C-alpha positions as CSV (number, residue, x, y, z in Angstrom):
1,M,-108.5,-141.6,23.6
2,G,-112.1,-142.8,23.3
3,E,-111.4,-143.9,19.7
4,V,-108.1,-145.7,20.3
5,S,-108.0,-149.0,18.4
6,P,-107.8,-152.1,20.6
7,A,-105.1,-153.2,18.1
8,L,-102.9,-150.3,19.2
9,I,-103.4,-151.1,22.8
10,V,-101.9,-154.6,22.2
11,L,-99.3,-153.6,19.6
12,L,-97.8,-150.5,21.4
13,G,-98.0,-152.3,24.7
14,G,-96.0,-155.1,23.2
15,L,-93.3,-152.7,22.2
16,L,-93.1,-151.6,25.9
17,V,-92.7,-155.2,27.2
18,P,-88.8,-155.2,27.3
19,L,-89.0,-152.1,29.5
20,I,-91.1,-153.9,32.2
21,P,-89.1,-155.8,34.9
22,N,-89.0,-159.5,34.1
23,G,-91.2,-161.9,36.1
24,W,-94.6,-161.3,37.6
25,A,-94.7,-157.6,36.7
26,R,-94.1,-158.3,33.0
27,N,-96.5,-161.2,32.9
28,I,-99.3,-159.2,34.5
29,F,-98.7,-156.2,32.2
30,M,-98.8,-158.6,29.1
31,L,-102.1,-160.1,30.3
32,A,-103.6,-156.7,31.0
33,L,-103.2,-155.7,27.3
34,P,-105.7,-158.0,25.7
35,V,-108.1,-157.4,28.6
36,L,-107.9,-153.6,28.0
37,G,-108.3,-154.3,24.3
38,A,-111.4,-156.3,24.9
39,V,-112.9,-153.6,27.1
40,Q,-112.2,-151.0,24.4
41,L,-113.6,-153.2,21.6
42,F,-116.9,-153.7,23.4
43,S,-117.2,-150.1,24.3
44,F,-117.6,-149.3,20.6
45,E,-120.9,-149.4,18.8
46,F,-120.9,-150.6,15.2
47,G,-119.3,-147.9,13.1
48,D,-116.0,-146.2,12.1
49,Y,-113.5,-144.8,14.5
50,G,-110.0,-143.2,14.5
51,A,-110.2,-141.4,11.2
52,Y,-106.8,-140.0,10.0
53,A,-105.4,-138.2,7.0
54,L,-102.6,-139.7,4.8
55,F,-101.5,-138.5,1.3
56,G,-104.6,-136.3,1.2
57,E,-107.0,-139.2,1.8
58,T,-109.1,-139.7,4.9
59,L,-108.6,-143.2,6.2
60,T,-110.2,-145.3,8.9
61,L,-108.1,-147.0,11.6
62,T,-111.0,-148.9,13.2
63,R,-114.2,-150.3,11.7
64,V,-116.4,-152.3,14.0
65,D,-119.1,-154.5,12.4
66,G,-120.2,-158.0,12.8
67,L,-117.3,-159.5,10.9
68,S,-114.5,-157.6,12.6
69,R,-116.1,-158.0,16.0
70,I,-116.1,-161.8,16.1
71,F,-112.6,-162.1,14.7
72,S,-111.3,-159.4,17.1
73,T,-113.0,-161.1,20.0
74,I,-111.4,-164.5,19.4
75,F,-108.0,-162.8,18.7
76,L,-108.1,-161.1,22.1
77,I,-109.1,-164.3,23.8
78,A,-106.3,-166.2,22.1
79,I,-103.7,-163.5,23.0
80,A,-104.7,-163.8,26.7
81,L,-104.5,-167.6,26.6
82,N,-101.1,-167.4,24.9
83,V,-99.8,-165.1,27.6
84,I,-100.9,-167.5,30.3
85,Y,-99.4,-170.5,28.5
86,A,-96.1,-168.7,28.0
87,W,-95.8,-167.5,31.6
88,H,-92.4,-169.2,31.9
89,V,-90.8,-167.4,29.0
90,R,-88.2,-164.8,29.9
91,D,-87.1,-163.8,26.4
92,P,-88.1,-160.1,25.9
93,V,-87.9,-160.4,22.1
94,Q,-90.2,-163.4,22.0
95,Q,-92.5,-161.8,24.5
96,A,-92.7,-158.5,22.6
97,A,-93.2,-160.3,19.2
98,S,-96.0,-162.5,20.8
99,L,-98.0,-159.2,21.3
100,V,-96.9,-157.0,18.5
101,Y,-97.7,-159.6,15.9
102,P,-101.2,-160.5,17.2
103,G,-101.8,-156.7,17.7
104,A,-101.0,-156.1,14.0
105,A,-103.3,-159.0,13.0
106,L,-106.0,-157.5,15.1
107,G,-105.4,-154.1,13.4
108,G,-105.8,-155.8,10.0
109,V,-109.1,-157.3,11.0
110,L,-110.4,-153.9,12.2
111,A,-108.9,-151.9,9.3
112,G,-111.5,-149.7,7.5
113,D,-109.4,-149.1,4.4
114,L,-106.8,-150.8,2.2
115,V,-103.8,-148.6,3.3
116,T,-104.5,-149.3,7.0
117,L,-104.8,-153.0,6.1
118,F,-101.4,-152.9,4.3
119,I,-99.6,-151.2,7.2
120,F,-100.8,-153.8,9.7
121,W,-100.3,-156.5,7.1
122,E,-96.6,-155.7,6.9
123,I,-96.1,-155.2,10.7
124,A,-97.6,-158.6,11.2
125,A,-95.2,-160.1,8.6
126,I,-92.1,-158.6,10.0
127,S,-92.9,-159.1,13.7
128,S,-94.0,-162.7,13.3
129,V,-90.6,-163.8,11.9
130,F,-89.0,-163.1,15.3
131,L,-91.0,-165.9,16.8
132,I,-89.4,-168.3,14.4
133,W,-85.9,-166.9,14.9
134,A,-86.4,-167.1,18.7
135,S,-85.3,-170.8,18.5
136,R,-81.9,-169.4,17.7
137,N,-80.5,-172.2,15.6
138,R,-79.5,-172.6,12.0
139,R,-82.7,-174.4,10.9
140,S,-84.9,-171.7,12.4
141,F,-82.9,-168.9,10.8
142,Y,-83.2,-170.3,7.3
143,A,-86.8,-171.2,7.8
144,G,-87.5,-167.7,9.0
145,M,-85.8,-166.2,5.9
146,R,-87.9,-168.3,3.6
147,Y,-91.0,-167.4,5.7
148,L,-90.2,-163.8,5.4
149,A,-89.7,-164.0,1.7
150,W,-93.3,-165.4,1.3
151,Q,-94.7,-162.7,3.6
152,I,-92.9,-159.8,1.9
153,A,-94.1,-161.2,-1.5
154,S,-97.6,-161.1,-0.1
155,G,-97.2,-157.5,1.0
156,V,-95.7,-156.4,-2.3
157,L,-98.6,-157.9,-4.2
158,L,-101.1,-156.3,-1.9
159,L,-99.5,-152.9,-2.4
160,M,-99.5,-153.3,-6.2
161,G,-103.2,-154.3,-6.1
162,I,-104.0,-151.3,-3.8
163,V,-102.3,-148.9,-6.2
164,L,-104.1,-150.3,-9.3
165,Y,-107.4,-150.5,-7.4
166,F,-107.1,-146.8,-6.4
167,R,-106.2,-145.8,-9.9
168,A,-109.2,-147.7,-11.3
169,S,-111.8,-146.7,-8.7
170,G,-110.5,-143.6,-6.9
171,S,-111.3,-145.3,-3.6
172,L,-109.3,-146.9,-0.8
173,A,-112.3,-148.3,1.0
174,F,-111.9,-151.9,2.0
175,G,-115.2,-153.6,1.0
176,N,-116.4,-156.3,-1.3
177,F,-114.5,-155.9,-4.6
178,L,-117.1,-157.9,-6.5
179,E,-120.0,-155.7,-5.3
180,A,-117.9,-152.7,-6.4
181,G,-118.1,-154.0,-10.0
182,F,-114.7,-155.7,-10.2
183,D,-114.0,-159.2,-11.4
184,I,-111.3,-161.3,-9.8
185,T,-109.5,-161.5,-13.2
186,D,-109.0,-157.7,-13.0
187,P,-105.3,-157.2,-12.4
188,A,-105.9,-154.9,-9.3
189,V,-108.2,-157.4,-7.6
190,L,-106.2,-160.4,-8.8
191,F,-103.0,-159.1,-7.1
192,I,-105.0,-158.5,-3.9
193,L,-106.5,-162.0,-4.1
194,I,-103.1,-163.6,-4.5
195,A,-101.7,-161.6,-1.6
196,F,-104.6,-162.9,0.6
197,G,-104.1,-166.4,-0.9
198,I,-100.4,-166.5,0.2
199,K,-101.3,-165.7,3.8
200,S,-104.3,-168.1,3.6
201,A,-101.9,-170.8,2.3
202,F,-103.7,-171.6,-0.9
203,P,-102.6,-174.8,-2.6
204,L,-99.1,-174.5,-4.0
205,L,-98.7,-171.4,-1.9
206,H,-99.0,-173.2,1.4
207,N,-95.7,-174.8,2.3
208,W,-94.3,-171.9,4.2
209,V,-96.6,-173.0,7.0
210,Q,-95.0,-176.5,7.3
211,D,-91.6,-175.1,6.7
212,A,-91.6,-172.3,9.3
213,Y,-94.1,-173.0,12.1
214,P,-92.6,-176.2,13.5
215,E,-89.2,-174.5,13.7
216,S,-90.4,-171.9,16.2
217,T,-90.3,-172.2,19.9
218,V,-92.7,-174.2,22.1
219,T,-94.9,-171.1,22.6
220,G,-94.1,-169.3,19.3
221,T,-95.7,-172.0,17.2
222,I,-99.0,-171.6,19.0
223,V,-99.0,-167.9,18.4
224,L,-98.1,-168.3,14.7
225,S,-100.8,-171.0,14.2
226,I,-103.6,-168.6,15.1
227,F,-103.2,-165.2,13.5
228,T,-101.7,-165.1,10.0
229,T,-104.1,-167.4,8.2
230,K,-107.1,-166.1,10.2
231,L,-106.2,-162.5,9.3
232,A,-106.2,-163.6,5.6
233,V,-109.6,-165.4,6.0
234,A,-111.2,-162.3,7.5
235,S,-109.7,-160.2,4.7
236,L,-111.1,-162.7,2.1
237,A,-114.5,-162.6,3.8
238,R,-114.4,-158.8,3.6
239,G,-113.2,-158.4,0.0
240,F,-114.2,-161.6,-1.9
241,A,-117.3,-163.0,-0.4
242,G,-119.2,-164.8,-3.2
243,A,-116.2,-165.3,-5.5
244,E,-117.1,-168.8,-6.7
245,A,-113.5,-169.7,-7.5
246,L,-112.8,-169.8,-3.8
247,V,-115.3,-172.6,-3.3
248,Y,-113.1,-174.9,-5.4
249,I,-109.8,-173.6,-4.0
250,G,-111.1,-174.2,-0.5
251,A,-112.4,-177.7,-1.4
252,V,-108.9,-178.6,-2.6
253,M,-107.4,-177.2,0.5
254,T,-109.6,-179.4,2.7
255,A,-108.5,-182.6,0.9
256,F,-104.9,-182.6,-0.1
257,P,-103.3,-182.0,3.3
258,I,-104.8,-185.2,4.7
259,F,-102.5,-187.4,2.7
260,F,-99.4,-185.5,3.9
261,A,-100.6,-185.4,7.5
262,V,-101.0,-189.2,7.5
263,I,-97.4,-189.9,6.6
264,E,-95.8,-187.1,8.6
265,N,-93.8,-188.1,11.7
266,D,-93.4,-184.6,13.4
267,L,-96.7,-184.1,15.2
268,R,-96.5,-180.3,15.2
269,R,-96.1,-180.6,11.4
270,V,-99.1,-182.8,11.3
271,L,-101.0,-180.0,12.9
272,T,-99.8,-177.5,10.4
273,Y,-101.3,-179.7,7.6
274,S,-104.4,-179.8,9.7
275,L,-104.3,-176.0,9.7
276,N,-104.3,-176.0,5.9
277,N,-107.2,-178.3,5.9
278,Q,-109.2,-176.3,8.4
279,V,-108.7,-173.0,6.6
280,G,-110.0,-174.7,3.5
281,F,-113.4,-175.1,5.1
282,M,-113.4,-171.4,5.8
283,I,-112.4,-170.5,2.3
284,V,-115.3,-172.6,0.9
285,G,-117.7,-170.6,3.1
286,V,-116.2,-167.3,1.8
287,G,-116.6,-168.5,-1.8
288,I,-120.3,-169.5,-1.3
289,G,-120.8,-166.0,0.2
290,T,-124.3,-166.4,1.6
291,P,-125.1,-165.1,5.1
292,L,-125.3,-168.7,6.3
293,A,-121.9,-169.5,4.7
294,L,-120.2,-166.4,6.1
295,N,-121.7,-167.2,9.5
296,G,-120.2,-170.6,9.1
297,T,-116.8,-169.2,8.2
298,A,-116.7,-166.8,11.2
299,A,-118.0,-169.5,13.6
300,Y,-115.5,-172.1,12.3
301,A,-112.6,-169.6,12.5
302,F,-113.6,-168.8,16.1
303,C,-113.8,-172.4,17.1
304,N,-110.7,-173.5,15.2
305,I,-108.5,-170.9,16.9
306,L,-109.6,-172.6,20.2
307,F,-109.4,-176.3,19.4
308,E,-106.4,-176.1,17.0
309,G,-104.7,-173.9,19.6
310,L,-105.4,-176.5,22.3
311,L,-103.8,-179.2,20.2
312,F,-100.7,-177.1,19.6
313,M,-100.6,-176.3,23.3
314,A,-100.7,-180.0,24.1
315,M,-97.9,-180.8,21.7
316,G,-96.0,-177.8,23.0
317,A,-96.2,-179.2,26.5
318,V,-95.0,-182.6,25.2
319,L,-92.1,-180.8,23.5
320,Y,-91.3,-178.8,26.6
321,R,-91.1,-181.9,28.8
322,T,-89.6,-184.4,26.4
323,G,-87.7,-182.4,23.9
324,T,-89.4,-184.0,20.9
325,V,-92.7,-184.3,19.1
326,K,-91.7,-187.1,16.8
327,G,-94.4,-189.8,16.7
328,S,-91.7,-192.4,16.4
329,E,-90.1,-191.2,19.7
330,L,-93.2,-190.8,21.8
331,G,-95.9,-193.0,23.3
332,G,-97.1,-193.9,26.8
333,L,-97.0,-190.3,28.0
334,Y,-100.5,-190.6,29.5
335,K,-98.9,-192.3,32.5
336,T,-97.1,-189.1,33.7
337,M,-99.0,-186.4,31.8
338,P,-102.6,-187.3,32.4
339,W,-104.0,-183.8,32.3
340,T,-102.2,-182.9,29.1
341,T,-103.6,-186.1,27.6
342,V,-107.2,-185.2,28.6
343,F,-106.9,-181.7,27.1
344,C,-105.4,-183.1,23.9
345,I,-108.3,-185.5,23.6
346,I,-110.8,-182.7,24.1
347,G,-109.0,-180.7,21.3
348,A,-109.1,-183.8,19.1
349,A,-112.8,-184.4,19.7
350,S,-113.5,-180.7,19.0
351,I,-111.6,-180.6,15.7
352,S,-113.2,-183.9,14.7
353,A,-116.7,-182.4,15.3
354,F,-117.9,-184.8,17.9
355,P,-121.3,-183.9,19.3
356,L,-121.1,-181.7,22.4
357,F,-117.8,-180.1,21.1
358,S,-117.3,-176.8,19.3
359,G,-116.5,-178.3,15.9
360,F,-119.8,-180.0,15.7
361,I,-121.7,-176.7,15.9
362,S,-119.6,-174.7,13.5
363,K,-118.6,-177.2,10.9
364,G,-122.3,-178.1,10.4
365,L,-122.9,-174.5,9.2
366,L,-120.3,-174.7,6.5
367,I,-121.3,-178.2,5.2
368,G,-124.9,-177.3,5.4
369,A,-124.3,-174.1,3.4
370,A,-122.6,-176.1,0.6
371,A,-125.5,-178.5,0.5
372,K,-128.1,-175.8,0.4
373,E,-126.4,-174.0,-2.5
374,G,-126.2,-177.2,-4.6
375,Y,-122.4,-177.8,-4.5
376,F,-122.8,-181.5,-4.4
377,W,-119.2,-182.5,-5.1
378,V,-117.9,-179.8,-2.8
379,W,-120.2,-181.1,-0.1
380,M,-118.9,-184.7,-0.7
381,T,-115.3,-183.4,-0.5
382,L,-116.1,-181.6,2.8
383,L,-117.5,-184.9,4.2
384,F,-114.3,-186.7,3.1
385,A,-112.2,-184.0,4.6
386,A,-114.2,-184.1,7.9
387,A,-113.4,-187.9,8.1
388,G,-109.7,-187.2,7.3
389,V,-109.5,-184.6,10.1
390,F,-110.6,-187.2,12.6
391,H,-108.1,-189.6,11.1
392,H,-105.0,-187.4,11.4
393,S,-105.8,-184.9,14.2
394,G,-108.5,-186.7,16.1
395,I,-106.8,-190.0,16.3
396,K,-103.2,-189.8,15.2
397,I,-102.1,-186.9,17.4
398,P,-103.3,-188.3,20.8
399,F,-102.7,-191.9,19.9
400,F,-99.0,-191.6,18.9
401,A,-98.2,-189.0,21.5
402,F,-99.8,-190.5,24.6
403,F,-100.6,-194.1,23.8
404,A,-99.3,-196.4,21.0
405,H,-96.1,-198.1,22.1
406,D,-94.5,-197.2,25.4
407,S,-91.5,-195.1,24.6
408,G,-90.2,-195.4,28.2
409,K,-90.3,-191.7,28.7
410,R,-91.7,-190.6,32.0
411,P,-91.7,-186.8,31.9
412,K,-93.3,-184.5,34.5
413,E,-96.8,-183.1,33.9
414,A,-96.9,-179.8,32.1
415,P,-96.3,-176.7,34.3
416,P,-99.3,-175.3,36.1
417,H,-99.6,-172.2,33.9
418,M,-99.7,-174.4,30.7
419,L,-102.4,-176.5,32.3
420,I,-104.4,-173.5,33.2
421,A,-104.3,-172.2,29.6
422,M,-105.2,-175.6,28.3
423,A,-108.0,-176.0,30.8
424,I,-109.6,-172.7,29.9
425,T,-109.4,-173.5,26.2
426,A,-110.8,-177.0,26.7
427,F,-113.7,-175.5,28.7
428,L,-114.5,-173.1,25.9
429,C,-114.5,-175.9,23.4
430,I,-117.0,-177.9,25.4
431,F,-119.1,-174.8,26.4
432,I,-119.5,-173.6,22.8
433,G,-120.3,-177.1,21.6
434,S,-123.0,-177.8,24.2
435,A,-124.5,-174.4,24.9
436,Q,-127.2,-174.8,22.3
437,I,-128.6,-177.8,24.2
438,F,-129.4,-175.5,27.2
439,S,-130.0,-172.1,25.5
440,G,-131.6,-173.1,22.3
441,P,-130.4,-171.9,18.9
442,L,-131.4,-168.3,19.3
443,G,-129.7,-168.0,22.7
444,D,-126.4,-169.6,21.6
445,P,-123.6,-167.2,22.7
446,L,-121.5,-167.9,19.7
447,F,-124.3,-167.4,17.3
448,A,-125.0,-164.0,18.9
449,L,-121.6,-162.9,17.8
450,L,-122.0,-163.9,14.2
451,P,-121.9,-161.2,11.5
452,F,-125.4,-162.1,10.3
453,A,-126.9,-163.0,13.6
454,E,-130.4,-162.4,12.2
455,D,-129.8,-165.1,9.6
456,V,-128.0,-167.4,11.9
457,A,-128.9,-170.4,9.9
458,Y,-131.6,-172.7,8.8
459,Q,-132.8,-176.3,8.7
460,V,-131.8,-178.0,5.5
461,G,-134.8,-178.3,3.3
462,K,-136.9,-175.9,5.4
463,D,-137.7,-172.2,5.4
464,S,-134.4,-170.2,5.3
465,H,-135.7,-168.2,8.3
466,S,-135.9,-171.2,10.5
467,P,-133.2,-171.2,13.2
468,Y,-130.3,-173.5,12.9
469,I,-130.6,-176.4,15.3
470,A,-127.4,-178.4,15.4
471,Y,-128.7,-181.2,17.7
472,T,-131.1,-182.9,15.3
473,A,-131.1,-186.7,14.8
474,P,-130.0,-186.5,11.1
475,H,-127.1,-184.2,11.9
476,I,-125.9,-186.3,14.9
477,I,-126.3,-189.6,13.1
478,T,-124.5,-188.4,10.0
479,Q,-121.6,-187.0,12.0
480,L,-121.3,-190.1,14.1
481,Q,-121.3,-192.3,11.0
482,I,-118.4,-190.2,9.6
483,L,-116.5,-190.6,12.8
484,L,-117.2,-194.3,13.2
485,Y,-116.1,-195.3,9.7
486,S,-113.0,-193.0,9.9
487,G,-112.1,-194.6,13.3
488,L,-112.7,-198.1,11.9
489,A,-110.5,-197.4,8.9
490,F,-107.7,-196.3,11.2
491,A,-108.0,-199.3,13.4
492,V,-108.0,-201.8,10.5
493,L,-105.0,-200.1,8.9
494,Q,-103.2,-200.1,12.2
495,K,-103.9,-203.7,13.0
496,T,-103.1,-205.0,9.5
497,G,-99.8,-203.0,9.4
498,L,-101.0,-201.0,6.3
499,Y,-101.0,-197.7,8.2
500,P,-97.9,-195.7,7.3
501,P,-95.4,-196.2,10.1
502,E,-94.0,-193.3,12.1
503,L,-90.5,-193.1,10.6
504,K,-87.6,-190.6,11.1
505,S,-87.9,-189.0,7.7
506,T,-88.4,-185.7,5.9
507,N,-91.4,-185.4,3.6
508,L,-91.2,-183.0,0.7
509,D,-94.3,-181.1,-0.3
510,T,-94.4,-178.2,-2.7
511,D,-91.0,-177.2,-1.3
512,W,-89.7,-179.9,-3.6
513,F,-89.8,-177.4,-6.4
514,Y,-87.2,-175.1,-4.7
515,R,-85.3,-177.8,-2.8
516,V,-84.6,-180.1,-5.7
517,P,-85.0,-178.5,-9.2
518,G,-84.9,-175.1,-7.6
519,R,-81.6,-175.8,-6.0
520,G,-80.3,-177.3,-9.2
521,L,-81.5,-174.2,-11.2
522,A,-79.8,-172.0,-8.6
523,G,-76.6,-174.0,-8.9
524,W,-76.7,-173.8,-12.7
525,A,-77.4,-170.0,-12.5
526,A,-74.5,-169.5,-10.2
527,G,-72.2,-171.5,-12.5
528,A,-73.4,-169.6,-15.5
529,S,-72.9,-166.3,-13.8
530,R,-69.4,-167.3,-12.7
531,A,-68.5,-168.4,-16.2
532,T,-69.9,-165.2,-17.7
533,W,-68.1,-163.1,-15.2
534,I,-64.8,-164.9,-15.9
535,A,-65.3,-164.4,-19.7
536,L,-66.1,-160.7,-19.3
537,W,-63.3,-160.2,-16.9
538,G,-60.9,-161.8,-19.3
539,I,-62.0,-159.5,-22.1
540,F,-61.9,-156.5,-19.8
541,S,-58.6,-157.3,-18.3
542,G,-57.1,-158.0,-21.8
543,R,-58.2,-154.5,-22.9
544,V,-56.8,-153.0,-19.8
545,Q,-53.5,-154.7,-20.2
546,A,-53.3,-153.6,-23.8
547,L,-54.0,-150.0,-22.8
548,M,-51.4,-150.2,-20.0
549,A,-48.8,-151.5,-22.5
550,R,-49.6,-148.6,-24.9
551,I,-49.3,-146.1,-22.1
552,Y,-46.0,-147.7,-21.1
553,N,-44.7,-147.5,-24.6
554,V,-45.4,-143.8,-24.6
555,H,-44.6,-142.8,-21.1
556,G,-42.4,-145.6,-19.9
557,P,-38.6,-145.3,-19.4
558,E,-38.1,-146.2,-23.1
559,G,-41.1,-144.3,-24.4
560,E,-41.2,-141.3,-26.6
561,M,-42.2,-138.9,-23.8
562,A,-39.2,-140.1,-21.7
563,R,-36.6,-139.2,-24.4
564,S,-34.1,-136.3,-24.0
565,W,-34.8,-133.4,-26.4
566,P,-32.0,-130.9,-27.6
567,I,-32.2,-127.3,-26.3
568,G,-32.4,-125.8,-29.7
569,F,-35.2,-128.1,-30.8
570,M,-37.2,-127.2,-27.6
571,A,-36.6,-123.5,-28.1
572,L,-37.9,-123.7,-31.7
573,W,-41.1,-125.4,-30.5
574,T,-41.5,-122.8,-27.8
575,A,-41.3,-120.0,-30.3
576,I,-43.8,-121.8,-32.6
577,L,-46.3,-122.2,-29.7
578,L,-45.8,-118.6,-28.6
579,A,-46.5,-117.4,-32.1
580,L,-49.6,-119.5,-32.3
581,V,-50.9,-118.1,-29.0
582,L,-50.3,-114.5,-30.2
583,F,-52.1,-115.2,-33.4
584,I,-55.1,-116.6,-31.6
585,S,-55.1,-113.6,-29.2
586,F,-55.0,-111.2,-32.2
587,L,-58.0,-112.9,-33.8
588,A,-59.9,-112.8,-30.5
C-alpha cells in the first residue's frame, strides 16, 4: 500500500463515486480523493515505485522526479478546485468522469514506461468523452464522437510507435528518445510524436479542442481544458526535449489562434483558442530543451492551469446564470455578478502576464530562454503572441461578458461554491505572481518545484548561474509596453468600428476540410458505393435468376426430372446399375 500511485487513488475512487449517497457525502468523498493523492505523492522520495510484470517485462507504475512532481501537484490542485466548483452537480456519470479522467491523466504523467503511459492514455481518452456527452443533446453527441475519433487515433499511433520502438531498442522505458539515439524522423519515434501532437493540438491537428470542449457542460469544459493537453506537454517534455522542430511548431501555435479568437463570438470557444496559444508557448520551451526552457515549460503549465481554469470558471458561472456565453448576447453583468467579474479580471491579468500575476513570472522564463538560445524570430513571435493573448483573453473576455453594451440581463451572482473555487484560484494566481517580491528568487515556492530547481534561471546577458529575477526594470518595462500597445490597439479598433463585431455566426477552422470538401467527398463515396452495389447486385441477381430458371427447367413441373417413366424402362436401368455395382465390388 505504501507504493500505491496517487493516480490510482483518484481514478479508482472516481469509479466508486456512483456508489456514494448523493449530496454532502459524495462531495466530501470526491474532495478527499485529491487530498489523499497529494499526501501520497509527497510521501514519495524521487524514484520508481509500483513495479509490475506484464508480457514478461518489468514495468513501472509510478516514477517521481522533478518533472512528474510539478505536473502531478498542479493536477491534484486542479482536481480539488474542480470538485468544489462542481459542488452542485448531481449527475453520477459526470462526477465519476471528472475524477477518472484526471486520475488517468495523472497516471500518464507519473508513468515510468511506455506501456503504462499507453494504458492511462487510453483511459483518459475514453473517460473524458463522457464529460462532452453529459450535455445530453445532439450537438454534444456528434462533437463527442468526433473528439473520440481524434483521441483513439492518437492512441493507435502511440501503440504503433511503442511496438516499433520496442522492436528497435528492446526497451519500454519512457525517457528522452533523442538521447537514446533516435531521430524524430524514425518511424517509431515519429508515430509517438504525432500521437503526442494530436493531444497537444498541433496546428492542423487542433480543431477537436474548439469542436468538443464548448459542447460540454458548465463544469465539464473546465475539467477538459486542463488535463488532456497538459498530459501531452508533460509527455513531450519527457520524450522530446531538445527536438528543434518543436520550437517552430510551438511558435506557429502561439500565433495563428489569435486571429480566430478575435472573430469568435462564443467566449468559451475564444478560450479554447487561447488554450492552443498557451500550449504553443510550452511546446517552444520543450523544443529548446535547456534546463531554463524546461523550467519555463513546467512553470507556465502550472500557472496556465490556474489562470486559464479561472477564466473558464468565470465563463462557466456566466453560462450557469444566463444560459449563454455569446459575446453578442452579454454585457453589463458586472452590475449583478461583481465577484465573478473581479475573478475574471484577475484571470485575464494573469494570462496577459501583468506584473504581480502568475503569467508574468512564468512567461518570462520561456521568452527569456528563446532569446538566450538565439531564436530571434521565435522570440519576436512570442512577443507578438503575448500581445495577442492580452487582446483576446485579457480584454475581450471580460469586456464583452461584463461590460461593453448593457444586455439588460440581471442574473444572480454565481453560487457560493463556485465563488469559493474561483477565489482560491485567483489567490494562487496573485500569490505565485508576487511571492518573489517577498521571498527572493531562490525562495520562490513555484521555483522550488521546478524540475531543474538548481538551474532555476538566469539574468539575460549574465552568468547562467545567476538566479532569475523577474522583477527587474527591463522586464517590467518591456511587458508593460506590450500590454499598453495591445490595449491601445483594441481601444482604437473598438472606437473606430474596425474591431470585428460580435456576431451570431459559426467560424470554420481546419474543420472546414471535413465539413465542406470532406462532406462532399463522403457524399460522393456514398453515391459511388451505392452505384457499385446496384451494379454488382444486378449482375449477381441476373446470374441467380438464370440459375433458378435452369433448375426450374430440369426440376420444375415441365422439367425432365418431373416426367413419368415407363416401368420397363426403369427396370432396365435398375438392372444396369445393379450390374455396375456388382462389377465394382468384384474389382474391389
